[in-house]
N, C-alpha and C positions, 0 to 999 in steps of 0.2 A: 303822860308817858308816850303818847303817840307822836309828839313832837320830837322826842329823842330818837325814836325809831326812824322817822322820816329824815332827820339830820344824819343819822348813821348811814342810811342808804345813799343819800346825796353825797356824803363824804366818800363812800366806797366807790361811787361812779366817778367822782373827780379824781380819786387816787388811781383808778384804772386807766383813765385818760392820761394822767401825769406820768405813769410808769410804762405806758405802752411803748415809747421809743426805746427804753432800756430793754424791754422784753424782745423787741424786734432785733436790737443789736446783738443780744445774747443768742438769739436764734440764728442769725446770719453768721456769727462768730463760730458757733459749734457746727454749723452745716458746711461751711466752706473750708474746713480743715485749718482752723486758726488764722485764716486770712479773710476777714470780713470785707475789706476794701480792695481785694486783689493784690497784685504785686506792688509793694511799695519799697522805696529806696531806704536802706538803713541809715540811721543818723551818723553823720560824720564823714560820709563818702562824697558828698557833693560840695562844690565850691559855693561859698555864700559871702556876699558883700557885707552883710550884717555881722557875720562872725569875724571877718577881717577887721571891720571897724571896731568891734568890741575888743578884739585882741590889741589893736593899736591904742585904744583908750585905756585899757588896763595897764599896758606897758608904760604909757605916758604918766599915769597916776603913780605907778610904782617908782618910776624915775624921779618924780617930784618928791615923793616921800623918802627916797634914798634906800629903797628896798632891793635894788638891783645892783 
């Protein structure tokens, strides 16, 4: 029975270390008024080469399939 108790305590310590980053993130998120990483740019407002390439690739595939 002592082995089960020791295993429980070890697992509790491991879980505390595993979830510590989540607790820190929640602490920072609630402390900074819903902005844990400061001012960030909203999605869709910035120019991105990856987005342009994806749009071109999607358009090309649609053209090949006759969807446009």
